[in-house]
DRENDO-1510 file (C-alpha; in Angstrom, 1 decimal, always signed):
<recs>
REC; n; res; u; v; w
REC; 1; MET; -80.4; +75.6; -89.2 .
REC; 2; THR; -79.3; +73.4; -86.1 .
REC; 3; GLN; -77.7; +70.2; -87.3 .
REC; 4; GLN; -79.0; +67.3; -85.0 .
REC; 5; THR; -77.4; +64.7; -84.0 .
REC; 6; VAL; -78.4; +61.0; -84.2 .
REC; 7; PRO; -77.9; +58.6; -81.6 .
REC; 8; GLN; -75.6; +55.5; -82.8 .
REC; 9; GLN; -77.5; +52.3; -81.6 .
REC; 10; THR; -75.8; +50.2; -79.6 .
REC; 11; VAL; -75.6; +46.6; -80.9 .
REC; 12; PRO; -77.3; +43.9; -78.6 .
REC; 13; GLN; -74.7; +41.8; -77.4 .
REC; 14; GLN; -75.1; +38.2; -77.9 .
REC; 15; THR; -75.9; +36.1; -74.6 .
REC; 16; VAL; -74.0; +32.8; -73.7 .
REC; 17; ALA; -76.3; +30.4; -75.3 .
REC; 18; GLN; -76.5; +32.6; -78.7 .
REC; 19; ARG; -72.7; +32.4; -78.7 .
REC; 20; LEU; -72.9; +28.5; -78.5 .
REC; 21; ALA; -75.0; +28.5; -81.3 .
REC; 22; SER; -73.4; +30.7; -83.4 .
REC; 23; LEU; -70.2; +28.4; -83.1 .
REC; 24; ALA; -72.9; +25.3; -83.9 .
REC; 25; ALA; -74.0; +27.6; -86.5 .
REC; 26; ASP; -70.4; +28.2; -88.4 .
REC; 27; VAL; -69.6; +25.0; -87.8 .
REC; 28; ARG; -72.4; +23.4; -89.2 .
REC; 29; ARG; -71.9; +25.5; -92.2 .
REC; 30; ASP; -68.3; +25.0; -92.9 .
REC; 31; GLY; -67.0; +22.5; -90.9 .
REC; 32; LEU; -64.3; +21.4; -88.4 .
REC; 33; SER; -60.8; +21.5; -89.6 .
REC; 34; ASP; -59.4; +18.1; -90.4 .
REC; 35; GLU; -57.3; +18.1; -87.5 .
REC; 36; LEU; -60.0; +18.2; -85.3 .
REC; 37; ARG; -62.6; +15.9; -87.1 .
REC; 38; ALA; -60.3; +13.5; -86.6 .
REC; 39; ASP; -59.8; +13.9; -82.7 .
REC; 40; VAL; -63.1; +13.7; -83.0 .
REC; 41; SER; -62.9; +10.1; -84.9 .
REC; 42; ARG; -60.7; +8.9; -82.4 .
REC; 43; ARG; -63.4; +9.9; -79.6 .
REC; 44; VAL; -65.8; +7.8; -81.4 .
REC; 45; LEU; -64.3; +4.6; -81.7 .
REC; 46; ASP; -63.3; +5.3; -77.9 .
REC; 47; VAL; -67.3; +5.0; -77.1 .
REC; 48; LEU; -67.7; +2.4; -79.1 .
REC; 49; GLY; -65.7; +0.2; -77.5 .
REC; 50; ASN; -66.8; +0.9; -74.7 .
REC; 51; SER; -70.3; +0.5; -75.4 .
REC; 52; ILE; -69.7; -2.8; -77.2 .
REC; 53; ALA; -68.2; -4.0; -73.9 .
REC; 54; ALA; -71.0; -2.7; -72.0 .
REC; 55; ALA; -73.4; -4.3; -73.5 .
REC; 56; ASP; -74.1; -7.4; -71.1 .
REC; 57; GLN; -73.6; -5.3; -67.6 .
REC; 58; PRO; -77.2; -5.5; -65.8 .
REC; 59; ALA; -77.7; -1.8; -66.0 .
REC; 60; ALA; -77.4; -1.7; -70.1 .
REC; 61; ARG; -79.8; -4.1; -70.1 .
REC; 62; ALA; -82.5; -2.7; -68.2 .
REC; 63; VAL; -82.3; +0.4; -70.0 .
REC; 64; THR; -82.5; -1.4; -73.2 .
REC; 65; THR; -85.6; -3.7; -71.9 .
REC; 66; VAL; -87.4; -0.3; -71.0 .
REC; 67; ALA; -86.7; +1.5; -74.0 .
REC; 68; THR; -87.4; -1.1; -76.3 .
REC; 69; ALA; -90.4; -1.4; -74.9 .
REC; 70; TRP; -91.5; +2.3; -76.0 .
REC; 71; GLY; -92.1; +1.2; -79.1 .
REC; 72; GLY; -92.0; +3.4; -82.1 .
REC; 73; ASP; -90.0; +4.0; -85.5 .
REC; 74; GLY; -86.7; +2.2; -85.7 .
REC; 75; GLN; -84.5; +4.9; -86.4 .
REC; 76; ALA; -81.1; +4.3; -85.0 .
REC; 77; THR; -79.5; +1.7; -83.8 .
REC; 78; ALA; -79.1; +0.0; -80.5 .
REC; 79; ILE; -75.1; -0.6; -80.2 .
REC; 80; GLY; -74.8; -4.6; -79.4 .
REC; 81; ALA; -78.9; -5.0; -78.9 .
REC; 82; GLY; -79.7; -6.3; -82.7 .
REC; 83; THR; -82.6; -3.7; -83.0 .
REC; 84; ARG; -83.4; -0.3; -84.1 .
REC; 85; LEU; -85.3; +2.3; -82.1 .
REC; 86; PRO; -86.5; +6.1; -81.8 .
REC; 87; ALA; -83.1; +8.0; -82.4 .
REC; 88; PRO; -84.1; +9.5; -78.3 .
REC; 89; ALA; -84.2; +5.8; -76.9 .
REC; 90; ALA; -81.1; +4.9; -79.0 .
REC; 91; ALA; -79.5; +7.6; -77.6 .
REC; 92; LEU; -80.8; +6.8; -73.9 .
REC; 93; VAL; -79.3; +2.9; -74.6 .
REC; 94; ASN; -76.1; +3.8; -76.4 .
REC; 95; GLY; -75.0; +6.2; -74.0 .
REC; 96; THR; -75.7; +4.1; -70.9 .
REC; 97; LEU; -73.7; +1.8; -72.8 .
REC; 98; ALA; -70.6; +4.5; -73.1 .
REC; 99; HIS; -70.3; +5.0; -69.5 .
REC; 100; SER; -71.3; +2.0; -67.9 .
REC; 101; LEU; -67.7; +1.1; -67.5 .
REC; 102; ASP; -66.1; +3.9; -66.3 .
REC; 103; PHE; -63.8; +4.0; -69.2 .
REC; 104; ASP; -65.0; +7.2; -71.0 .
REC; 105; ASP; -62.8; +10.4; -72.0 .
REC; 106; THR; -62.5; +12.6; -69.1 .
REC; 107; HIS; -61.5; +16.8; -69.4 .
REC; 108; LEU; -59.4; +18.5; -67.2 .
REC; 109; PRO; -60.2; +20.7; -64.6 .
REC; 110; SER; -63.8; +20.0; -65.2 .
REC; 111; VAL; -63.7; +16.9; -64.6 .
REC; 112; LEU; -66.0; +15.1; -66.7 .
REC; 113; HIS; -66.8; +12.4; -69.4 .
REC; 114; PRO; -68.2; +14.3; -72.5 .
REC; 115; SER; -68.4; +12.0; -75.2 .
REC; 116; SER; -70.2; +9.6; -73.2 .
REC; 117; SER; -73.4; +11.3; -73.8 .
REC; 118; VAL; -72.7; +13.6; -77.1 .
REC; 119; VAL; -71.4; +10.7; -79.3 .
REC; 120; PRO; -74.2; +8.8; -78.7 .
REC; 121; ALA; -76.6; +11.6; -79.6 .
REC; 122; ALA; -74.8; +12.4; -82.3 .
REC; 123; LEU; -75.0; +9.1; -83.7 .
REC; 124; ALA; -78.6; +8.6; -82.6 .
REC; 125; VAL; -79.6; +11.6; -85.0 .
REC; 126; ALA; -76.7; +11.0; -87.9 .
REC; 127; GLU; -78.3; +7.4; -88.6 .
REC; 128; ALA; -81.6; +8.8; -88.2 .
REC; 129; THR; -81.6; +12.1; -90.5 .
REC; 130; GLY; -78.8; +10.2; -93.3 .
REC; 131; ALA; -76.3; +12.7; -91.7 .
REC; 132; SER; -72.5; +12.1; -93.5 .
REC; 133; GLY; -69.8; +10.9; -91.5 .
REC; 134; GLY; -68.3; +14.2; -91.7 .
REC; 135; GLN; -71.2; +16.1; -90.3 .
REC; 136; LEU; -71.3; +13.6; -87.7 .
REC; 137; LEU; -67.9; +15.0; -86.7 .
REC; 138; ASP; -69.0; +18.3; -86.6 .
REC; 139; ALA; -71.6; +17.9; -84.4 .
REC; 140; ALA; -69.9; +15.4; -81.7 .
REC; 141; GLY; -67.0; +17.9; -81.6 .
REC; 142; VAL; -69.2; +21.2; -81.5 .
REC; 143; GLY; -71.2; +19.1; -78.6 .
REC; 144; ILE; -67.7; +18.1; -76.5 .
REC; 145; GLU; -67.0; +21.4; -76.9 .
REC; 146; VAL; -69.8; +22.8; -75.0 .
REC; 147; ALA; -70.3; +20.3; -72.5 .
REC; 148; VAL; -66.6; +20.5; -71.3 .
REC; 149; ARG; -66.9; +24.9; -71.5 .
REC; 150; LEU; -70.0; +24.5; -69.8 .
REC; 151; GLY; -67.8; +22.3; -66.9 .
REC; 152; MET; -65.6; +24.8; -66.8 .
REC; 153; GLY; -68.2; +27.4; -65.9 .
REC; 154; GLY; -68.6; +25.2; -62.6 .
REC; 155; TYR; -64.7; +25.3; -61.7 .
REC; 156; ASP; -63.7; +27.3; -59.1 .
REC; 157; ARG; -60.1; +27.9; -59.3 .
REC; 158; GLU; -59.7; +29.2; -56.1 .
REC; 159; LEU; -61.4; +26.1; -54.8 .
REC; 160; GLY; -59.6; +24.3; -57.0 .
REC; 161; ASN; -62.2; +21.7; -58.1 .
REC; 162; SER; -65.9; +21.6; -59.8 .
REC; 163; VAL; -68.8; +23.3; -58.0 .
REC; 164; PHE; -70.5; +20.8; -59.4 .
REC; 165; PHE; -68.5; +17.9; -57.9 .
REC; 166; GLU; -68.6; +19.8; -54.4 .
REC; 167; ARG; -72.6; +19.8; -54.3 .
REC; 168; GLY; -72.4; +16.3; -55.5 .
REC; 169; GLN; -74.1; +17.2; -59.1 .
REC; 170; HIS; -72.8; +14.9; -62.1 .
REC; 171; ALA; -71.5; +17.3; -64.4 .
REC; 172; THR; -70.8; +14.9; -67.1 .
REC; 173; SER; -74.9; +14.1; -67.2 .
REC; 174; ILE; -75.5; +17.9; -66.4 .
REC; 175; CYS; -73.4; +19.6; -68.8 .
REC; 176; GLY; -74.1; +16.6; -71.3 .
REC; 177; ALA; -77.1; +16.8; -71.9 .
REC; 178; ILE; -76.8; +20.7; -73.3 .
REC; 179; GLY; -73.7; +19.2; -75.4 .
REC; 180; ALA; -75.7; +16.4; -76.7 .
REC; 181; ALA; -78.7; +18.5; -77.6 .
REC; 182; VAL; -76.2; +20.9; -79.5 .
REC; 183; SER; -75.0; +18.2; -81.5 .
REC; 184; ALA; -78.6; +16.9; -82.0 .
REC; 185; ALA; -79.8; +20.3; -83.5 .
REC; 186; MET; -76.8; +20.8; -85.9 .
REC; 187; LEU; -77.9; +17.5; -87.4 .
REC; 188; LEU; -81.2; +18.2; -87.8 .
REC; 189; GLY; -79.9; +21.2; -89.5 .
REC; 190; LEU; -81.3; +23.9; -87.1 .
REC; 191; GLU; -79.5; +27.7; -87.3 .
REC; 192; GLN; -78.6; +29.5; -84.7 .
REC; 193; LYS; -81.8; +30.6; -83.0 .
REC; 194; GLY; -83.1; +27.2; -83.3 .
REC; 195; ILE; -79.8; +26.3; -81.4 .
REC; 196; THR; -79.9; +29.0; -78.8 .
REC; 197; ASP; -83.5; +27.6; -78.3 .
REC; 198; THR; -82.3; +23.8; -78.2 .
REC; 199; ILE; -80.1; +24.8; -75.3 .
REC; 200; GLY; -82.6; +26.9; -73.5 .
REC; 201; ILE; -84.6; +23.7; -73.7 .
REC; 202; ALA; -81.6; +21.1; -72.8 .
REC; 203; ALA; -80.5; +23.3; -69.5 .
REC; 204; SER; -83.8; +22.1; -67.6 .
REC; 205; MET; -83.1; +18.6; -68.5 .
REC; 206; GLY; -79.8; +17.9; -67.2 .
REC; 207; ALA; -79.3; +16.5; -64.0 .
REC; 208; GLY; -77.4; +13.7; -62.1 .
REC; 209; LEU; -76.1; +13.2; -58.3 .
REC; 210; LEU; -72.5; +11.5; -57.4 .
REC; 211; GLU; -74.0; +9.7; -54.1 .
REC; 212; ALA; -73.8; +6.2; -56.0 .
REC; 213; ASN; -70.0; +6.9; -55.7 .
REC; 214; ARG; -69.7; +6.9; -52.5 .
REC; 215; THR; -71.9; +4.1; -51.6 .
REC; 216; GLY; -73.7; +2.1; -53.9 .
REC; 217; GLY; -76.4; +1.6; -56.5 .
REC; 218; THR; -76.2; +1.8; -60.9 .
REC; 219; VAL; -78.2; +5.0; -61.6 .
REC; 220; LYS; -74.8; +6.0; -62.1 .
REC; 221; ARG; -74.5; +4.0; -65.4 .
REC; 222; MET; -77.5; +5.7; -66.9 .
REC; 223; HIS; -76.9; +9.3; -66.3 .
REC; 224; CYS; -75.0; +9.9; -69.7 .
REC; 225; GLY; -78.0; +7.9; -71.9 .
REC; 226; TRP; -80.9; +10.0; -69.9 .
REC; 227; ALA; -78.5; +13.3; -71.1 .
REC; 228; ALA; -77.9; +11.9; -74.4 .
REC; 229; HIS; -81.8; +11.3; -74.7 .
REC; 230; SER; -82.6; +14.6; -73.3 .
REC; 231; GLY; -80.6; +16.5; -75.9 .
REC; 232; VAL; -82.0; +14.7; -79.2 .
REC; 233; VAL; -85.4; +15.3; -77.8 .
REC; 234; ALA; -84.7; +18.7; -76.6 .
REC; 235; ALA; -83.4; +19.9; -80.5 .
REC; 236; GLN; -87.1; +17.8; -81.8 .
REC; 237; LEU; -88.7; +20.4; -79.2 .
REC; 238; ALA; -87.2; +23.1; -80.4 .
REC; 239; LYS; -87.2; +22.0; -84.5 .
REC; 240; HIS; -91.2; +22.2; -84.1 .
REC; 241; GLY; -91.3; +25.5; -82.7 .
REC; 242; LEU; -91.0; +24.8; -78.5 .
REC; 243; THR; -88.7; +27.6; -76.9 .
REC; 244; GLY; -86.3; +28.5; -74.6 .
REC; 245; PRO; -84.8; +31.5; -72.7 .
REC; 246; PRO; -81.5; +33.2; -74.4 .
REC; 247; THR; -80.4; +34.0; -70.9 .
REC; 248; VAL; -80.1; +30.1; -69.8 .
REC; 249; ILE; -76.7; +30.1; -69.2 .
REC; 250; GLU; -76.0; +33.3; -67.4 .
REC; 251; GLY; -79.1; +34.9; -66.1 .
REC; 252; ARG; -80.2; +35.3; -63.0 .
REC; 253; PHE; -82.4; +32.0; -62.5 .
REC; 254; GLY; -80.3; +30.1; -65.3 .
REC; 255; PHE; -78.3; +26.9; -65.9 .
REC; 256; LEU; -74.9; +28.2; -63.9 .
REC; 257; HIS; -76.5; +30.0; -61.0 .
REC; 258; ALA; -78.9; +27.6; -60.2 .
REC; 259; PHE; -76.3; +24.5; -60.1 .
REC; 260; CYS; -73.0; +26.9; -59.0 .
REC; 261; GLY; -74.4; +29.8; -57.5 .
REC; 262; ASP; -72.3; +32.9; -56.9 .
REC; 263; GLN; -68.8; +30.3; -57.8 .
REC; 264; ALA; -70.0; +30.1; -61.2 .
REC; 265; ASP; -67.8; +31.6; -64.0 .
REC; 266; VAL; -69.4; +32.9; -66.8 .
REC; 267; ASP; -66.6; +34.2; -68.8 .
REC; 268; ALA; -64.8; +30.7; -68.8 .
REC; 269; VAL; -67.7; +29.5; -70.8 .
REC; 270; VAL; -66.9; +31.2; -74.2 .
REC; 271; ASP; -63.4; +32.6; -73.6 .
REC; 272; ARG; -61.1; +32.6; -76.8 .
REC; 273; LEU; -64.4; +30.6; -78.0 .
REC; 274; GLY; -63.6; +29.6; -81.8 .
REC; 275; GLU; -60.2; +30.1; -81.5 .
REC; 276; HIS; -59.4; +27.9; -79.0 .
REC; 277; TRP; -60.6; +24.3; -78.6 .
REC; 278; GLU; -60.6; +22.3; -75.7 .
REC; 279; LEU; -61.1; +19.0; -77.6 .
REC; 280; PRO; -58.0; +17.8; -78.5 .
REC; 281; GLY; -56.4; +17.8; -75.2 .
REC; 282; ILE; -59.5; +15.9; -73.3 .
REC; 283; PHE; -57.8; +12.4; -71.7 .
REC; 284; PHE; -58.6; +9.4; -73.1 .
REC; 285; LYS; -58.8; +6.5; -70.0 .
REC; 286; PRO; -56.3; +3.3; -70.1 .
REC; 287; TYR; -58.3; +1.8; -67.3 .
REC; 288; PRO; -61.8; +0.9; -66.7 .
REC; 289; CYS; -62.0; +2.9; -63.4 .
REC; 290; ASN; -62.8; +6.4; -62.2 .
REC; 291; HIS; -60.3; +8.5; -63.2 .
REC; 292; PHE; -58.9; +9.5; -59.5 .
REC; 293; THR; -57.6; +5.8; -59.2 .
REC; 294; HIS; -55.7; +6.2; -62.3 .
REC; 295; ALA; -52.1; +7.6; -61.1 .
REC; 296; GLY; -52.4; +5.1; -58.6 .
REC; 297; ILE; -52.2; +2.2; -60.8 .
REC; 298; ASP; -49.8; +3.5; -62.9 .
REC; 299; ALA; -47.6; +3.9; -59.9 .
REC; 300; ALA; -48.7; +0.3; -58.5 .
REC; 301; LEU; -47.2; -0.5; -62.2 .
REC; 302; GLN; -44.1; +0.7; -61.8 .
REC; 303; LEU; -43.5; -0.9; -58.1 .
REC; 304; ARG; -44.3; -4.1; -59.9 .
REC; 305; ALA; -41.9; -3.6; -62.8 .
REC; 306; GLN; -39.5; -2.9; -60.1 .
REC; 307; GLY; -40.0; -6.9; -59.2 .
REC; 308; ILE; -42.1; -6.1; -56.0 .
REC; 309; THR; -44.5; -8.9; -55.1 .
REC; 310; PRO; -48.1; -8.3; -52.6 .
REC; 311; ASP; -46.2; -10.7; -50.5 .
REC; 312; ASP; -43.4; -8.1; -50.2 .
REC; 313; ILE; -45.6; -5.5; -49.0 .
REC; 314; VAL; -46.5; -5.3; -45.0 .
REC; 315; ASP; -48.2; -1.4; -46.1 .
REC; 316; LEU; -49.4; +0.6; -48.2 .
REC; 317; GLU; -50.1; +4.0; -48.4 .
REC; 318; LEU; -51.9; +6.1; -51.3 .
REC; 319; GLY; -51.5; +9.5; -51.0 .
REC; 320; ALA; -54.2; +11.7; -53.4 .
REC; 321; PRO; -55.6; +15.2; -53.9 .
REC; 322; THR; -57.9; +15.5; -50.5 .
REC; 323; ALA; -61.2; +16.4; -53.1 .
REC; 324; VAL; -61.0; +13.3; -54.5 .
REC; 325; LEU; -60.6; +10.9; -51.4 .
REC; 326; ARG; -64.5; +11.3; -50.8 .
REC; 327; THR; -64.6; +9.3; -54.1 .
REC; 328; ILE; -61.8; +6.8; -53.8 .
REC; 329; ALA; -61.7; +6.4; -49.9 .
REC; 330; GLU; -64.8; +6.9; -48.3 .
REC; 331; PRO; -66.3; +5.3; -46.5 .
REC; 332; PRO; -63.2; +3.4; -45.6 .
REC; 333; GLU; -65.0; +0.0; -44.9 .
REC; 334; ALA; -66.7; +0.1; -48.3 .
REC; 335; LYS; -63.7; +1.2; -50.4 .
REC; 336; ALA; -61.5; -2.2; -48.5 .
REC; 337; ARG; -64.2; -4.3; -49.1 .
REC; 338; PRO; -66.6; -3.2; -52.0 .
REC; 339; GLU; -69.5; -4.9; -52.8 .
REC; 340; SER; -69.6; -5.5; -56.6 .
REC; 341; GLY; -67.0; -4.9; -59.4 .
REC; 342; TYR; -68.7; -1.8; -60.4 .
REC; 343; HIS; -68.1; -0.6; -57.0 .
REC; 344; ALA; -64.2; -1.8; -56.9 .
REC; 345; ALA; -63.8; +0.8; -60.1 .
REC; 346; PHE; -64.0; +3.6; -57.7 .
REC; 347; SER; -61.9; +2.2; -54.5 .
REC; 348; GLY; -58.3; +3.2; -54.4 .
REC; 349; PRO; -57.4; +0.8; -52.4 .
REC; 350; TYR; -58.7; -2.1; -54.4 .
REC; 351; THR; -57.6; -0.4; -57.9 .
REC; 352; LEU; -53.9; -0.3; -56.4 .
REC; 353; ALA; -54.4; -4.1; -55.3 .
REC; 354; ALA; -55.5; -5.1; -58.8 .
REC; 355; ALA; -52.2; -3.0; -60.2 .
REC; 356; LEU; -50.1; -5.1; -57.9 .
REC; 357; ILE; -51.7; -9.1; -58.7 .
REC; 358; GLY; -53.9; -8.9; -61.7 .
REC; 359; GLY; -53.6; -6.6; -64.9 .
REC; 360; GLY; -55.4; -7.0; -68.1 .
REC; 361; GLY; -55.4; -4.8; -71.4 .
REC; 362; LEU; -53.2; -1.8; -70.6 .
REC; 363; GLY; -52.2; -2.7; -67.0 .
REC; 364; VAL; -55.6; -3.1; -65.7 .
REC; 365; GLY; -58.8; -4.2; -67.4 .
REC; 366; HIS; -62.2; -5.5; -67.4 .
REC; 367; ASP; -61.3; -8.8; -65.9 .
REC; 368; ASP; -60.0; -6.7; -62.9 .
REC; 369; PHE; -63.3; -5.6; -62.3 .
REC; 370; THR; -65.6; -8.4; -62.1 .
REC; 371; ASP; -67.9; -9.4; -59.0 .
REC; 372; GLU; -65.2; -12.3; -59.0 .
REC; 373; SER; -62.3; -10.3; -58.8 .
REC; 374; ALA; -63.8; -8.4; -56.4 .
REC; 375; ARG; -64.2; -11.0; -54.0 .
REC; 376; ASP; -61.2; -12.6; -54.3 .
REC; 377; GLU; -59.5; -12.5; -50.9 .
REC; 378; SER; -55.7; -11.9; -52.3 .
REC; 379; ARG; -57.3; -8.8; -53.6 .
REC; 380; LEU; -58.9; -7.8; -50.5 .
REC; 381; ALA; -56.2; -9.2; -48.4 .
REC; 382; LEU; -53.9; -6.5; -50.0 .
REC; 383; ALA; -56.4; -3.5; -50.1 .
REC; 384; ALA; -56.7; -3.8; -46.6 .
REC; 385; LYS; -53.1; -2.9; -46.3 .
REC; 386; VAL; -53.7; +0.6; -48.1 .
REC; 387; ARG; -54.3; +3.4; -46.5 .
REC; 388; CYS; -55.6; +6.3; -48.4 .
REC; 389; VAL; -54.5; +10.2; -47.1 .
REC; 390; PRO; -54.3; +13.7; -48.7 .
REC; 391; ASP; -50.9; +15.0; -50.0 .
REC; 392; ALA; -49.6; +18.4; -50.5 .
REC; 393; ARG; -48.5; +18.0; -53.7 .
REC; 394; CYS; -51.6; +16.3; -55.5 .
REC; 395; ASP; -53.3; +19.4; -53.9 .
REC; 396; GLU; -51.0; +21.8; -55.7 .
REC; 397; ILE; -51.7; +19.7; -59.0 .
REC; 398; PHE; -55.2; +18.9; -58.9 .
REC; 399; PRO; -57.5; +18.9; -61.1 .
REC; 400; ASN; -55.0; +20.0; -64.1 .
REC; 401; GLN; -54.1; +16.2; -63.7 .
REC; 402; PHE; -55.7; +13.9; -61.5 .
REC; 403; PRO; -51.9; +13.0; -59.6 .
REC; 404; ALA; -51.0; +10.6; -57.3 .
REC; 405; VAL; -47.9; +9.0; -55.0 .
REC; 406; VAL; -47.4; +4.9; -53.1 .
REC; 407; ARG; -45.5; +4.4; -50.6 .
REC; 408; ALA; -45.0; +0.5; -50.1 .
REC; 409; THR; -43.4; -0.2; -46.8 .
REC; 410; LEU; -41.4; -4.2; -47.5 .
REC; 411; ARG; -41.0; -7.0; -44.9 .
REC; 412; ASP; -37.0; -6.0; -45.3 .
REC; 413; GLY; -37.9; -2.5; -43.4 .
REC; 414; SER; -37.1; -0.8; -47.0 .
REC; 415; THR; -39.3; +1.7; -48.5 .
REC; 416; ARG; -40.3; +2.6; -52.0 .
REC; 417; GLU; -42.0; +5.9; -53.1 .
REC; 418; VAL; -43.4; +6.3; -56.5 .
REC; 419; ARG; -45.1; +9.5; -57.0 .
REC; 420; VAL; -47.1; +10.2; -61.1 .
REC; 421; ASP; -47.8; +13.9; -61.4 .
REC; 422; VAL; -49.0; +13.4; -65.0 .
REC; 423; ASN; -51.8; +10.7; -66.5 .
REC; 424; ARG; -51.1; +8.5; -68.4 .
REC; 425; GLY; -53.8; +9.2; -71.5 .
REC; 426; GLY; -53.4; +12.8; -71.9 .
REC; 427; PRO; -51.5; +15.6; -73.6 .
REC; 428; GLY; -48.8; +15.2; -71.4 .
REC; 429; ASN; -48.4; +11.1; -71.6 .
REC; 430; PRO; -50.6; +10.4; -74.6 .
REC; 431; LEU; -51.8; +7.0; -75.5 .
REC; 432; SER; -50.4; +5.8; -78.8 .
REC; 433; ALA; -52.5; +4.8; -81.9 .
REC; 434; ASP; -51.1; +1.5; -81.2 .
REC; 435; GLU; -52.5; +1.5; -77.2 .
REC; 436; LEU; -55.7; +2.9; -78.2 .
REC; 437; ALA; -56.0; +0.3; -80.8 .
REC; 438; LEU; -55.6; -2.0; -78.5 .
REC; 439; LYS; -58.2; -0.6; -76.2 .
REC; 440; PHE; -61.0; -0.7; -78.7 .
REC; 441; ARG; -59.9; -4.6; -79.5 .
REC; 442; THR; -60.2; -5.3; -75.8 .
REC; 443; ASN; -63.2; -3.8; -75.2 .
REC; 444; ALA; -64.7; -5.5; -78.3 .
REC; 445; SER; -63.2; -9.1; -78.2 .
REC; 446; HIS; -66.3; -10.5; -76.8 .
REC; 447; ARG; -68.6; -9.4; -79.3 .
REC; 448; LEU; -65.9; -8.8; -82.4 .
REC; 449; THR; -63.7; -11.0; -84.3 .
REC; 450; ASP; -60.1; -9.4; -84.5 .
REC; 451; ASP; -61.5; -8.7; -88.3 .
REC; 452; ALA; -64.8; -7.0; -87.3 .
REC; 453; ALA; -62.8; -4.9; -84.8 .
REC; 454; ALA; -60.6; -3.9; -87.6 .
REC; 455; ARG; -63.5; -3.4; -90.4 .
REC; 456; VAL; -65.4; -0.9; -86.8 .
REC; 457; ALA; -61.8; +0.9; -86.4 .
REC; 458; GLU; -61.7; +1.4; -90.1 .
REC; 459; ALA; -65.0; +2.7; -90.6 .
REC; 460; THR; -64.5; +5.2; -87.9 .
REC; 461; PHE; -61.6; +6.6; -88.9 .
REC; 462; ASP; -63.3; +7.0; -92.3 .
REC; 463; LEU; -66.1; +8.9; -91.6 .
REC; 464; PRO; -64.8; +12.2; -92.6 .
REC; 465; ASN; -65.0; +10.8; -96.4 .
REC; 466; ALA; -68.1; +8.5; -95.4 .
REC; 467; ALA; -71.6; +9.4; -97.1 .
REC; 468; SER; -73.3; +8.2; -94.3 .
REC; 469; THR; -73.0; +6.1; -90.8 .
REC; 470; THR; -75.1; +3.1; -91.7 .
REC; 471; GLU; -71.6; +1.2; -92.7 .
REC; 472; LEU; -70.2; +1.9; -89.4 .
REC; 473; MET; -73.6; +1.0; -87.4 .
REC; 474; SER; -74.5; -1.8; -89.0 .
REC; 475; LEU; -70.7; -3.1; -87.9 .
REC; 476; VAL; -71.9; -2.7; -84.2 .
REC; 477; THR; -75.5; -3.7; -84.4 .
</recs>
């Protein structure tokens, strides 16, 4: 009798979306480590502080007015508005607030701000579903991780920059929509299949262009709000039966190819997934302005600490990575005289002047980016002395850091140079617990007393033990 060989069956390899969903399902079941939960709680506090500070911004008021007019059941808190909205609408408002002052955390080298999309979505759904504080932190942590890993899928190492950014696409909102969706799906109780569908749905919703960084407009302020809104809606649709393609990330007509073409790096999205977490290395911002300007601010603050005053300065040269000059230096006339406080936050010349003349908070603060400050002739006169140039060493370091070098020519003919290779607020130069607390108090000071701010911080850091998010959100209404 001839023995027949039974062919071995090959187990189908999981798609990228399925692997991301598997991680989410595992964490929903088992929870994050205590260390990662503690890190996420710091990011929740950072988002709350940034949101409270932005509550009176015109863009925030516009979005809140529209979202409130939609009506619907009051499921979740709109921060600073004193009202409750349906979860997607609350996510839209709070995501807009979180990103409005450009004070949100940054992941390198993907160059995106993950928490401003993900945390508002997670907060809205957690409040609507009565999830515990630990469940909120788990969902937000995974959502942030997914967002930055998708951003890494669009990072070209040979180019030394994000392909999203090179194409004028706002990776923060594009990738953030999927990260927000994963967090929302976890809090809605979806299993791996449902989370995979949620990713497939949300991938059709992410959008955002960066032209406002160059020439004006306030639309960028709501990018994270729309990403948060999209994420919540995607998860709700998946829960009720809408499906998405399992190959939505790596497919021929999928997310990465559509946005980044042949420069996409699919492997980067899932490299050591579940073993290595990008989450703890995400930078907190010490200054409420575009992160590309921060090293220049650090250098200017060092010059100021050396006793150099604006009257001493004849000429200033700001050396930066070539890729960032399009954001902080072009067009030169607009950057030397920004049209508003918001546009000043994206100006290399203005932020140098603010560091040398003004300075609040952790060195440069919100008062440096009011419309009135942006019209201050003493700042504009100093900004007019700044020349922005590409710097070879900065190009070598970027975008693992956002370095800068500042060279000042003084009236006595001497020159001073300060080079900053490592950004303040990241793993190489972290903000202390006291500095993070100062940032939150400064953000909240116009709306909360010191005692109230302390209660918010206490409730946030106690989220791992909280039965719900009700107490925390009541404190920021």
